[in-house]
Each structure stands twice: as structure tokens, then as C-alpha cells.
N, CA, C and O atoms as CSV, one atom per row, in Angstrom:
chain,resi,resn,atom,element,x,y,z
A,1,MET,N,N,-3.666,-41.741,4.018
A,1,MET,CA,C,-3.105,-42.083,2.742
A,1,MET,C,C,-3.824,-41.612,1.472
A,1,MET,O,O,-3.004,-41.371,0.587
A,2,THR,N,N,-4.806,-41.452,1.184
A,2,THR,CA,C,-5.253,-40.891,0.341
A,2,THR,C,C,-4.837,-39.364,-0.076
A,2,THR,O,O,-4.732,-38.857,-1.193
A,3,ASP,N,N,-4.634,-38.805,1.264
A,3,ASP,CA,C,-4.113,-37.003,0.542
A,3,ASP,C,C,-2.729,-37.022,0.542
A,3,ASP,O,O,-2.107,-36.021,0.187
A,4,LEU,N,N,-1.942,-38.443,1.040
A,4,LEU,CA,C,-0.534,-38.423,0.546
A,4,LEU,C,C,-1.012,-38.898,-0.619
A,4,LEU,O,O,-1.831,-38.032,-0.926
A,5,VAL,N,N,-1.036,-39.886,-1.646
A,5,VAL,CA,C,-1.033,-40.172,-2.630
A,5,VAL,C,C,-1.798,-38.648,-3.940
A,5,VAL,O,O,-1.102,-38.039,-4.753
A,6,ALA,N,N,-3.118,-38.463,-3.744
A,6,ALA,CA,C,-3.343,-36.788,-4.264
A,6,ALA,C,C,-2.092,-35.955,-4.086
A,6,ALA,O,O,-1.909,-35.167,-5.014
A,7,SER,N,N,-1.379,-35.938,-3.327
A,7,SER,CA,C,0.003,-35.008,-3.276
A,7,SER,C,C,0.475,-34.958,-4.589
A,7,SER,O,O,0.568,-33.840,-5.095
A,8,TYR,N,N,0.801,-35.960,-5.262
A,8,TYR,CA,C,1.818,-36.229,-5.975
A,8,TYR,C,C,1.271,-36.877,-7.190
A,8,TYR,O,O,1.963,-37.528,-7.974
A,9,GLY,N,N,-0.084,-36.657,-7.320
A,9,GLY,CA,C,-1.041,-36.876,-8.853
A,9,GLY,C,C,-1.454,-38.121,-8.699
A,9,GLY,O,O,-2.316,-38.487,-9.498
A,10,GLY,N,N,-1.023,-39.027,-7.753
A,10,GLY,CA,C,-2.000,-40.307,-8.188
A,10,GLY,C,C,-3.364,-40.215,-7.786
A,10,GLY,O,O,-3.964,-39.244,-7.325
A,11,THR,N,N,-3.780,-41.414,-8.039
A,11,THR,CA,C,-5.123,-41.235,-7.914
A,11,THR,C,C,-5.802,-42.240,-6.963
A,11,THR,O,O,-5.905,-43.459,-7.098
A,12,PRO,N,N,-6.341,-41.259,-5.740
A,12,PRO,CA,C,-6.438,-42.023,-4.413
A,12,PRO,C,C,-7.527,-42.866,-4.568
A,12,PRO,O,O,-8.229,-42.911,-5.578
A,13,VAL,N,N,-7.736,-43.865,-3.075
A,13,VAL,CA,C,-9.076,-44.785,-3.489
A,13,VAL,C,C,-9.333,-44.839,-2.406
A,13,VAL,O,O,-8.541,-45.563,-1.802
A,14,PRO,N,N,-10.254,-44.321,-1.666
A,14,PRO,CA,C,-10.733,-44.110,-0.308
A,14,PRO,C,C,-10.977,-45.864,0.131
A,14,PRO,O,O,-11.174,-46.713,-0.738
A,15,GLY,N,N,-10.935,-46.094,1.187
A,15,GLY,CA,C,-10.671,-47.122,1.837
A,15,GLY,C,C,-9.435,-48.070,1.815
A,15,GLY,O,O,-9.314,-49.031,2.575
A,16,TRP,N,N,-8.507,-47.695,0.846
A,16,TRP,CA,C,-7.382,-48.482,0.226
A,16,TRP,C,C,-6.474,-48.974,1.329
A,16,TRP,O,O,-5.723,-49.948,1.294
A,17,TRP,N,N,-6.747,-47.852,2.624
A,17,TRP,CA,C,-5.319,-48.523,4.170
A,17,TRP,C,C,-5.711,-49.517,4.717
A,17,TRP,O,O,-5.023,-50.245,5.433
A,18,ASP,N,N,-7.248,-49.712,4.352
A,18,ASP,CA,C,-8.550,-50.543,5.618
A,18,ASP,C,C,-8.006,-52.004,4.531
A,18,ASP,O,O,-7.762,-53.041,5.148
A,19,THR,N,N,-7.872,-52.025,3.277
A,19,THR,CA,C,-7.948,-53.114,2.727
A,19,THR,C,C,-6.922,-53.653,2.284
A,19,THR,O,O,-7.109,-54.712,1.684
A,20,ILE,N,N,-5.242,-53.060,2.427
A,20,ILE,CA,C,-4.414,-53.484,2.273
A,20,ILE,C,C,-3.549,-53.791,3.978
A,20,ILE,O,O,-2.478,-54.367,4.171
A,21,ARG,N,N,-4.257,-53.321,4.744
A,21,ARG,CA,C,-3.479,-53.656,6.368
A,21,ARG,C,C,-3.472,-54.954,6.400
A,21,ARG,O,O,-2.423,-55.578,6.234
A,22,PRO,N,N,-4.273,-55.363,6.549
A,22,PRO,CA,C,-4.438,-56.936,6.699
A,22,PRO,C,C,-3.525,-58.109,6.525
A,22,PRO,O,O,-3.516,-59.167,7.154
A,23,HIS,N,N,-2.572,-57.611,5.305
A,23,HIS,CA,C,-2.131,-58.001,4.194
A,23,HIS,C,C,-0.505,-57.640,4.259
A,23,HIS,O,O,0.447,-58.157,3.674
A,24,SER,N,N,-0.561,-56.811,4.979
A,24,SER,CA,C,0.906,-56.144,5.150
A,24,SER,C,C,2.053,-56.879,6.474
A,24,SER,O,O,1.735,-57.260,7.601
A,25,TYR,N,N,2.951,-56.879,6.045
A,25,TYR,CA,C,3.954,-57.456,7.359
A,25,TYR,C,C,4.436,-56.128,8.216
A,25,TYR,O,O,4.901,-56.044,9.353
A,26,GLY,N,N,4.206,-55.346,7.443
A,26,GLY,CA,C,4.673,-53.745,8.117
A,26,GLY,C,C,5.235,-52.724,7.471
A,26,GLY,O,O,6.067,-52.913,6.584
A,27,TRP,N,N,4.839,-51.531,7.848
A,27,TRP,CA,C,5.106,-50.835,7.054
A,27,TRP,C,C,6.064,-49.074,7.734
A,27,TRP,O,O,6.133,-48.757,8.922
A,28,VAL,N,N,6.638,-48.281,6.580
A,28,VAL,CA,C,7.619,-47.541,7.462
A,28,VAL,C,C,6.831,-46.137,7.079
A,28,VAL,O,O,6.250,-46.126,5.994
A,29,THR,N,N,6.776,-44.936,7.918
A,29,THR,CA,C,6.361,-43.856,7.410
A,29,THR,C,C,7.242,-42.577,7.891
A,29,THR,O,O,7.943,-42.776,8.883
A,30,ALA,N,N,7.273,-41.670,7.475
A,30,ALA,CA,C,8.233,-40.201,7.269
A,30,ALA,C,C,7.558,-39.751,7.562
A,30,ALA,O,O,6.487,-40.140,7.096
A,31,ARG,N,N,7.482,-38.651,8.478
A,31,ARG,CA,C,6.693,-37.932,8.485
A,31,ARG,C,C,7.419,-36.339,8.706
A,31,ARG,O,O,8.648,-36.306,8.776
A,32,ALA,N,N,6.688,-35.119,8.805
A,32,ALA,CA,C,7.809,-33.694,8.468
A,32,ALA,C,C,6.861,-33.809,10.331
A,32,ALA,O,O,6.182,-34.622,10.959
A,33,GLY,N,N,7.572,-32.044,10.554
A,33,GLY,CA,C,7.713,-31.994,11.868
A,33,GLY,C,C,6.314,-31.516,12.880
A,33,GLY,O,O,6.163,-31.330,14.087
A,34,ASP,N,N,5.313,-31.429,11.519
A,34,ASP,CA,C,4.406,-31.501,11.877
A,34,ASP,C,C,2.900,-32.551,12.140
A,34,ASP,O,O,1.679,-32.397,12.137
A,35,ASP,N,N,3.979,-33.750,12.372
A,35,ASP,CA,C,2.752,-35.135,12.082
A,35,ASP,C,C,2.916,-35.639,10.419
A,35,ASP,O,O,3.144,-36.808,10.111
A,36,LEU,N,N,2.796,-34.815,9.689
A,36,LEU,CA,C,2.117,-34.995,8.292
A,36,LEU,C,C,3.205,-35.889,7.698
A,36,LEU,O,O,4.424,-35.778,7.571
A,37,VAL,N,N,2.111,-37.005,7.316
A,37,VAL,CA,C,3.128,-38.003,6.732
A,37,VAL,C,C,3.491,-37.430,5.193
A,37,VAL,O,O,2.737,-36.745,4.501
A,38,VAL,N,N,5.078,-37.968,4.776
A,38,VAL,CA,C,5.503,-37.197,4.073
A,38,VAL,C,C,6.116,-38.512,2.891
A,38,VAL,O,O,6.515,-38.271,1.751
A,39,GLY,N,N,6.069,-39.473,3.340
A,39,GLY,CA,C,6.908,-41.063,2.991
A,39,GLY,C,C,6.326,-42.022,3.333
A,39,GLY,O,O,5.824,-41.966,4.455
A,40,PHE,N,N,6.166,-43.161,2.607
A,40,PHE,CA,C,5.662,-44.391,2.927
A,40,PHE,C,C,5.765,-45.579,2.273
A,40,PHE,O,O,5.634,-45.391,1.063
A,41,VAL,N,N,5.996,-47.066,2.634
A,41,VAL,CA,C,6.443,-47.659,1.856
A,41,VAL,C,C,5.619,-49.020,2.551
A,41,VAL,O,O,5.790,-48.992,3.770
A,42,ASN,N,N,4.959,-49.943,2.214
A,42,ASN,CA,C,4.103,-51.197,2.595
A,42,ASN,C,C,5.605,-52.701,2.211
A,42,ASN,O,O,6.380,-52.882,1.272
A,43,ILE,N,N,5.412,-53.232,3.164
A,43,ILE,CA,C,6.463,-54.498,3.117
A,43,ILE,C,C,5.322,-55.374,3.624
A,43,ILE,O,O,4.640,-55.268,4.643
A,44,VAL,N,N,5.296,-56.493,2.385
A,44,VAL,CA,C,3.777,-58.025,2.611
A,44,VAL,C,C,5.428,-59.291,2.290
A,44,VAL,O,O,6.440,-58.976,1.664
A,45,THR,N,N,5.119,-60.787,3.031
A,45,THR,CA,C,6.048,-61.122,3.149
A,45,THR,C,C,5.050,-62.423,2.801
A,45,THR,O,O,3.854,-62.548,3.062
A,46,ASP,N,N,6.037,-63.422,2.063
A,46,ASP,CA,C,5.524,-64.767,1.965
A,46,ASP,C,C,5.228,-66.122,3.241
A,46,ASP,O,O,4.661,-67.210,3.142
A,47,GLY,N,N,6.024,-65.313,4.588
A,47,GLY,CA,C,5.656,-65.869,5.667
A,47,GLY,C,C,7.410,-66.591,6.168
A,47,GLY,O,O,7.829,-66.906,7.282
A,48,GLY,N,N,7.999,-66.636,4.964
A,48,GLY,CA,C,9.084,-66.876,5.276
A,48,GLY,C,C,10.842,-66.477,4.945
A,48,GLY,O,O,11.551,-65.821,5.709
A,49,ASP,N,N,11.092,-66.818,4.177
A,49,ASP,CA,C,12.391,-65.732,3.358
A,49,ASP,C,C,12.751,-64.562,2.814
A,49,ASP,O,O,13.769,-63.871,2.785
A,50,HIS,N,N,11.280,-64.498,2.242
A,50,HIS,CA,C,10.787,-63.536,1.360
A,50,HIS,C,C,10.126,-62.059,1.721
A,50,HIS,O,O,9.306,-62.142,2.636
A,51,ALA,N,N,10.291,-60.888,1.256
A,51,ALA,CA,C,9.380,-59.661,1.495
A,51,ALA,C,C,9.567,-59.445,0.340
A,51,ALA,O,O,10.511,-59.822,-0.354
A,52,PHE,N,N,8.483,-58.689,-0.003
A,52,PHE,CA,C,8.014,-57.765,-1.226
A,52,PHE,C,C,8.202,-56.302,-0.501
A,52,PHE,O,O,8.274,-56.241,0.726
A,53,LEU,N,N,8.284,-55.013,-1.403
A,53,LEU,CA,C,8.305,-53.907,-1.227
A,53,LEU,C,C,7.204,-53.351,-2.201
A,53,LEU,O,O,7.430,-53.374,-3.411
A,54,ILE,N,N,6.209,-52.931,-1.793
A,54,ILE,CA,C,5.641,-52.270,-2.341
A,54,ILE,C,C,5.041,-50.544,-2.104
A,54,ILE,O,O,5.649,-49.789,-1.346
A,55,ASP,N,N,4.123,-50.216,-2.662
A,55,ASP,CA,C,3.280,-48.853,-2.681
A,55,ASP,C,C,4.698,-47.435,-2.223
A,55,ASP,O,O,4.672,-46.332,-1.677
A,56,THR,N,N,5.419,-48.036,-2.641
A,56,THR,CA,C,6.366,-46.523,-2.066
A,56,THR,C,C,5.651,-45.398,-2.521
A,56,THR,O,O,5.151,-45.458,-3.644
A,57,LYS,N,N,5.472,-44.044,-1.613
A,57,LYS,CA,C,5.582,-42.937,-1.452
A,57,LYS,C,C,5.575,-41.796,-1.124
A,57,LYS,O,O,4.977,-41.408,-0.120
A,58,THR,N,N,6.261,-41.008,-1.932
A,58,THR,CA,C,6.506,-39.517,-0.965
A,58,THR,C,C,5.533,-38.447,-1.873
A,58,THR,O,O,5.248,-38.391,-3.070
A,59,ARG,N,N,5.126,-37.521,-0.525
A,59,ARG,CA,C,4.744,-36.546,-0.451
A,59,ARG,C,C,4.870,-35.794,-2.183
A,59,ARG,O,O,5.821,-36.229,-2.832
A,60,GLY,N,N,4.255,-35.065,-2.672
A,60,GLY,CA,C,4.686,-34.119,-4.155
A,60,GLY,C,C,5.632,-33.071,-3.004
A,60,GLY,O,O,6.566,-33.712,-2.521
A,61,ALA,N,N,5.585,-32.218,-2.707
A,61,ALA,CA,C,6.075,-30.991,-2.194
A,61,ALA,C,C,7.518,-31.720,-1.550
A,61,ALA,O,O,8.457,-30.937,-1.404
A,62,PHE,N,N,7.670,-32.647,-1.298
A,62,PHE,CA,C,8.988,-33.316,-0.366
A,62,PHE,C,C,9.599,-34.323,-1.512
A,62,PHE,O,O,10.785,-34.588,-1.313
A,63,GLN,N,N,9.136,-34.810,-2.437
A,63,GLN,CA,C,10.067,-35.305,-3.474
A,63,GLN,C,C,10.978,-34.821,-3.406
A,63,GLN,O,O,10.987,-33.809,-2.706
A,64,ARG,N,N,12.694,-35.378,-4.299
A,64,ARG,CA,C,13.843,-35.566,-4.281
A,64,ARG,C,C,14.844,-35.088,-3.352
A,64,ARG,O,O,15.996,-34.744,-3.617
A,65,ARG,N,N,14.151,-35.112,-2.019
A,65,ARG,CA,C,14.859,-34.764,-0.755
A,65,ARG,C,C,15.604,-36.182,-0.214
A,65,ARG,O,O,16.262,-36.362,0.811
A,66,GLY,N,N,15.324,-36.912,-1.060
A,66,GLY,CA,C,16.112,-38.893,-0.047
A,66,GLY,C,C,14.957,-38.868,0.804
A,66,GLY,O,O,15.214,-39.406,1.881
A,67,ILE,N,N,13.801,-38.450,0.722
A,67,ILE,CA,C,12.739,-39.421,1.851
A,67,ILE,C,C,12.679,-40.702,1.286
A,67,ILE,O,O,13.055,-41.570,2.074
A,68,ALA,N,N,12.302,-41.148,0.086
A,68,ALA,CA,C,11.780,-42.168,-0.088
A,68,ALA,C,C,12.772,-43.438,0.016
A,68,ALA,O,O,12.502,-44.626,0.197
A,69,THR,N,N,14.589,-42.483,-0.241
A,69,THR,CA,C,15.412,-43.743,-0.298
A,69,THR,C,C,15.627,-44.184,1.366
A,69,THR,O,O,15.851,-45.350,1.690
A,70,ARG,N,N,15.553,-43.400,2.053
A,70,ARG,CA,C,15.695,-43.658,3.143
A,70,ARG,C,C,14.518,-44.601,3.938
A,70,ARG,O,O,14.824,-45.437,4.788
A,71,VAL,N,N,13.475,-44.392,3.622
A,71,VAL,CA,C,12.324,-45.263,4.034
A,71,VAL,C,C,12.538,-46.395,3.583
A,71,VAL,O,O,12.280,-47.273,4.405
A,72,VAL,N,N,13.049,-46.897,2.233
A,72,VAL,CA,C,13.301,-48.138,2.313
A,72,VAL,C,C,14.698,-48.667,2.114
A,72,VAL,O,O,15.078,-49.633,1.453
A,73,ALA,N,N,15.465,-47.683,2.946
A,73,ALA,CA,C,16.457,-48.476,3.756
A,73,ALA,C,C,16.388,-48.969,5.058
A,73,ALA,O,O,17.187,-49.721,5.616
A,74,PHE,N,N,14.677,-48.147,5.782
A,74,PHE,CA,C,15.199,-48.602,6.878
A,74,PHE,C,C,14.088,-49.584,6.850
A,74,PHE,O,O,13.784,-50.157,7.897
A,75,ALA,N,N,13.406,-49.848,5.661
A,75,ALA,CA,C,12.369,-51.481,5.698
A,75,ALA,C,C,13.127,-52.497,5.419
A,75,ALA,O,O,12.900,-53.602,5.913
A,76,ALA,N,N,14.144,-52.273,4.584
A,76,ALA,CA,C,15.056,-53.056,4.022
A,76,ALA,C,C,16.228,-53.932,5.535
A,76,ALA,O,O,16.626,-55.064,5.810
A,77,GLU,N,N,16.330,-52.704,6.039
A,77,GLU,CA,C,17.457,-53.383,7.652
A,77,GLU,C,C,16.183,-54.147,8.515
A,77,GLU,O,O,16.369,-55.182,9.154
A,78,HIS,N,N,15.132,-53.597,8.441
A,78,HIS,CA,C,14.360,-54.129,9.894
A,78,HIS,C,C,13.711,-55.669,9.073
A,78,HIS,O,O,13.496,-56.562,9.893
A,79,VAL,N,N,13.484,-55.940,8.012
A,79,VAL,CA,C,12.902,-56.841,7.020
A,79,VAL,C,C,14.128,-58.207,7.286
A,79,VAL,O,O,13.841,-59.399,7.402
A,80,ARG,N,N,15.671,-57.524,7.337
A,80,ARG,CA,C,16.772,-58.353,7.781
A,80,ARG,C,C,16.823,-58.961,8.845
A,80,ARG,O,O,16.958,-60.162,9.077
A,81,ALA,N,N,16.649,-57.619,9.859
A,81,ALA,CA,C,16.127,-58.035,11.281
A,81,ALA,C,C,15.748,-59.219,11.443
A,81,ALA,O,O,16.388,-60.174,11.883
A,82,ALA,N,N,14.466,-59.150,11.009
A,82,ALA,CA,C,13.093,-60.046,11.199
A,82,ALA,C,C,13.461,-61.543,10.654
A,82,ALA,O,O,12.705,-62.440,11.027
A,83,GLY,N,N,14.657,-61.924,9.725
A,83,GLY,CA,C,15.360,-63.076,9.346
A,83,GLY,C,C,14.541,-63.236,7.879
A,83,GLY,O,O,14.301,-64.419,7.636
A,84,CYS,N,N,14.207,-62.578,7.160
A,84,CYS,CA,C,13.851,-62.284,5.719
A,84,CYS,C,C,15.584,-62.131,5.122
A,84,CYS,O,O,16.493,-61.462,5.614
A,85,GLU,N,N,15.600,-63.102,3.787
A,85,GLU,CA,C,16.683,-63.515,3.230
A,85,GLU,C,C,16.311,-62.390,2.109
A,85,GLU,O,O,17.044,-61.402,2.164
A,86,TRP,N,N,15.552,-62.371,1.351
A,86,TRP,CA,C,15.519,-61.618,-0.085
A,86,TRP,C,C,14.673,-60.520,0.442
A,86,TRP,O,O,14.138,-60.631,1.545
A,87,LEU,N,N,14.527,-59.456,-0.302
A,87,LEU,CA,C,13.573,-58.445,-0.018
A,87,LEU,C,C,13.670,-57.839,-2.211
A,87,LEU,O,O,14.571,-57.388,-2.919
A,88,HIS,N,N,12.311,-58.181,-2.430
A,88,HIS,CA,C,12.001,-57.961,-3.753
A,88,HIS,C,C,11.170,-56.480,-3.954
A,88,HIS,O,O,10.884,-55.651,-3.090
A,89,VAL,N,N,10.932,-56.466,-5.205
A,89,VAL,CA,C,10.566,-54.961,-5.649
A,89,VAL,C,C,10.097,-54.707,-7.124
A,89,VAL,O,O,11.048,-54.400,-7.844
A,90,ASP,N,N,8.813,-54.755,-7.808
A,90,ASP,CA,C,9.194,-54.142,-8.962
A,90,ASP,C,C,8.568,-52.953,-9.104
A,90,ASP,O,O,7.648,-52.571,-8.381
A,91,PHE,N,N,9.086,-52.287,-10.114
A,91,PHE,CA,C,9.029,-51.133,-10.667
A,91,PHE,C,C,8.711,-50.636,-12.025
A,91,PHE,O,O,9.007,-51.369,-12.969
A,92,ASP,N,N,8.066,-49.321,-12.290
A,92,ASP,CA,C,7.821,-49.486,-13.752
A,92,ASP,C,C,9.544,-48.256,-14.300
A,92,ASP,O,O,10.140,-47.467,-13.567
A,93,ASP,N,N,9.837,-48.598,-15.789
A,93,ASP,CA,C,11.390,-48.140,-15.964
A,93,ASP,C,C,11.753,-46.838,-15.515
A,93,ASP,O,O,12.926,-46.598,-15.228
A,94,GLU,N,N,10.748,-45.865,-15.416
A,94,GLU,CA,C,11.004,-44.662,-15.024
A,94,GLU,C,C,11.387,-44.456,-13.591
A,94,GLU,O,O,11.509,-43.297,-13.194
A,95,LEU,N,N,11.547,-45.254,-12.941
A,95,LEU,CA,C,11.647,-45.381,-11.163
A,95,LEU,C,C,13.137,-46.806,-11.016
A,95,LEU,O,O,13.498,-47.251,-9.927
A,96,ARG,N,N,13.819,-47.307,-12.550
A,96,ARG,CA,C,14.922,-47.843,-12.647
A,96,ARG,C,C,15.916,-47.242,-11.524
A,96,ARG,O,O,16.356,-47.968,-10.632
A,97,ALA,N,N,16.257,-45.814,-11.625
A,97,ALA,CA,C,17.623,-45.481,-11.311
A,97,ALA,C,C,17.264,-44.959,-9.704
A,97,ALA,O,O,18.095,-44.678,-8.840
A,98,PHE,N,N,15.986,-44.926,-9.598
A,98,PHE,CA,C,15.814,-44.814,-8.257
A,98,PHE,C,C,16.125,-45.947,-7.238
A,98,PHE,O,O,16.947,-45.998,-6.323
A,99,TYR,N,N,15.263,-46.782,-7.661
A,99,TYR,CA,C,15.912,-48.718,-6.912
A,99,TYR,C,C,17.323,-49.187,-7.271
A,99,TYR,O,O,18.125,-49.385,-6.358
A,100,LEU,N,N,17.665,-49.372,-8.518
A,100,LEU,CA,C,18.754,-49.912,-8.734
A,100,LEU,C,C,19.692,-48.813,-8.339
A,100,LEU,O,O,19.656,-49.005,-7.124
A,101,GLU,N,N,20.507,-47.799,-8.493
A,101,GLU,CA,C,20.971,-47.223,-8.167
A,101,GLU,C,C,21.225,-46.225,-7.139
A,101,GLU,O,O,22.359,-45.954,-6.745
A,102,ALA,N,N,19.850,-45.524,-6.586
A,102,ALA,CA,C,19.349,-44.961,-5.055
A,102,ALA,C,C,19.305,-46.003,-3.787
A,102,ALA,O,O,19.742,-45.812,-2.652
A,103,CYS,N,N,18.602,-47.241,-4.356
A,103,CYS,CA,C,18.218,-48.236,-3.315
A,103,CYS,C,C,18.886,-49.000,-2.916
A,103,CYS,O,O,19.005,-49.294,-1.727
A,104,GLU,N,N,19.866,-49.818,-4.491
A,104,GLU,CA,C,20.510,-50.402,-4.243
A,104,GLU,C,C,20.281,-52.331,-4.493
A,104,GLU,O,O,20.989,-53.328,-4.355
A,105,PHE,N,N,18.668,-51.990,-4.983
A,105,PHE,CA,C,18.827,-52.960,-5.557
A,105,PHE,C,C,19.448,-53.497,-6.298
A,105,PHE,O,O,20.286,-52.850,-6.925
A,106,GLU,N,N,19.265,-55.124,-6.566
A,106,GLU,CA,C,19.964,-56.107,-7.961
A,106,GLU,C,C,19.053,-56.211,-8.967
A,106,GLU,O,O,17.943,-56.568,-8.572
A,107,PRO,N,N,19.195,-55.939,-10.615
A,107,PRO,CA,C,18.794,-56.484,-11.302
A,107,PRO,C,C,18.459,-57.741,-11.200
A,107,PRO,O,O,19.182,-58.396,-10.449
A,108,THR,N,N,17.419,-58.408,-11.814
A,108,THR,CA,C,17.107,-59.911,-11.521
A,108,THR,C,C,16.397,-60.266,-12.910
A,108,THR,O,O,16.068,-59.197,-13.425
A,109,ALA,N,N,16.136,-61.034,-13.485
A,109,ALA,CA,C,15.027,-61.385,-14.096
A,109,ALA,C,C,13.764,-61.819,-13.351
A,109,ALA,O,O,13.801,-62.587,-12.390
A,110,ALA,N,N,12.654,-61.288,-13.844
A,110,ALA,CA,C,11.535,-61.716,-13.053
A,110,ALA,C,C,10.254,-62.127,-14.063
A,110,ALA,O,O,10.440,-61.805,-15.236
A,111,GLY,N,N,9.467,-62.539,-13.879
A,111,GLY,CA,C,7.787,-62.604,-14.694
A,111,GLY,C,C,7.230,-62.144,-14.324
A,111,GLY,O,O,7.503,-61.827,-13.166
A,112,LEU,N,N,5.962,-61.666,-14.887
A,112,LEU,CA,C,5.349,-61.079,-14.469
A,112,LEU,C,C,3.589,-61.557,-15.570
A,112,LEU,O,O,3.501,-61.621,-16.797
A,113,ILE,N,N,2.817,-61.726,-14.847
A,113,ILE,CA,C,1.245,-61.528,-15.137
A,113,ILE,C,C,0.448,-60.464,-15.055
A,113,ILE,O,O,0.469,-59.941,-13.940
A,114,HIS,N,N,-0.305,-59.917,-15.906
A,114,HIS,CA,C,-1.294,-58.707,-16.017
A,114,HIS,C,C,-2.498,-59.463,-15.902
A,114,HIS,O,O,-2.969,-59.945,-16.932
A,115,LEU,N,N,-3.305,-59.716,-14.361
A,115,LEU,CA,C,-4.241,-60.053,-14.376
A,115,LEU,C,C,-5.463,-59.140,-14.145
A,115,LEU,O,O,-5.535,-58.392,-13.169
A,116,ARG,N,N,-6.427,-59.237,-15.099
A,116,ARG,CA,C,-7.388,-58.582,-15.129
A,116,ARG,C,C,-8.449,-59.218,-13.643
A,116,ARG,O,O,-8.555,-60.341,-13.150
A,117,PRO,N,N,-9.158,-57.743,-13.268
A,117,PRO,CA,C,-9.958,-58.356,-12.649
A,117,PRO,C,C,-11.174,-59.214,-13.066
A,117,PRO,O,O,-11.661,-59.150,-14.195
A,118,SER,N,N,-11.558,-59.888,-12.251
A,118,SER,CA,C,-12.308,-61.168,-12.868
A,118,SER,C,C,-13.915,-60.855,-12.280
A,118,SER,O,O,-14.121,-60.554,-11.104
A,119,GLN,N,N,-14.817,-60.961,-13.135
A,119,GLN,CA,C,-16.059,-60.778,-12.527
A,119,GLN,C,C,-16.462,-61.595,-12.048
A,119,GLN,O,O,-15.955,-62.697,-12.260
A,120,ALA,N,N,-17.857,-61.434,-10.940
A,120,ALA,CA,C,-17.950,-61.866,-10.974
A,120,ALA,C,C,-19.268,-63.047,-11.102
A,120,ALA,O,O,-20.318,-62.414,-11.216
A,121,PRO,N,N,-19.482,-64.332,-11.114
A,121,PRO,CA,C,-20.730,-64.521,-12.051
A,121,PRO,C,C,-22.118,-63.897,-11.569
A,121,PRO,O,O,-22.235,-63.186,-10.571
A,122,ALA,N,N,-22.698,-64.105,-12.051
A,122,ALA,CA,C,-23.919,-63.374,-12.374
A,122,ALA,C,C,-25.188,-64.852,-11.692
A,122,ALA,O,O,-26.407,-64.696,-11.754
């Protein structure tokens, strides 16, 4: 995963996958013929009707080929089949067309609190 993140100019964090995996409902990967991971999305859930799409990634050299759109569609199909009623996503404004047009998410009103990491008491 760190290689995939670095491939599109992201900042890879060693150990990231081990940290998030226990919280995941599931994930979808897209692979090239040589088994190279070229796309990824992580799905988390509240254990009920809501699933959340996070960490959508496409390898830099493979972007703009519809890979992320297919990975998101596959994830949506499977969380629907698992009984979830809603699939949520949040995104930066430059990804608005991707999520709302290519992936067919509906725009909604939402709220967000930016939480800074708390410091452990000394």
C-alpha cells in the first residue's frame, strides 16, 4: 500500500495498512496483469445500514482509465448485497466531479469537525 500511495504523489505511512485493517468492513483492489495493485478502496461500516467509502487510491501511471470508478462501483454493489442501505463518502472539492458524476453519489448536506490529534497526558 505504501508503494501505491507513493505512486501518485501521496505521503505513504509505514504500518498504515496494519492500523486500518481491523476497522475495515472490507476493501476492493484492482490489479494489473502482473498482480501489481493499481486501485484500492476501503469500506468501513457502523454495523447497521451505513457503509463509508474511504481511502480511494489509483496508482499514478494508471489514473484516468476508469479504474477508481470501477473499484467504487464494485464496493457499492457488494455493500448493497450485504444489506447496507447507505454508502457515504466525503471528498475534497477537486474530486467532486469524480464522486458525483462518475460514481453517481448524490450531493448531501453534511457536517464535519476537524479534530487535531490529542496529546497524551504527561
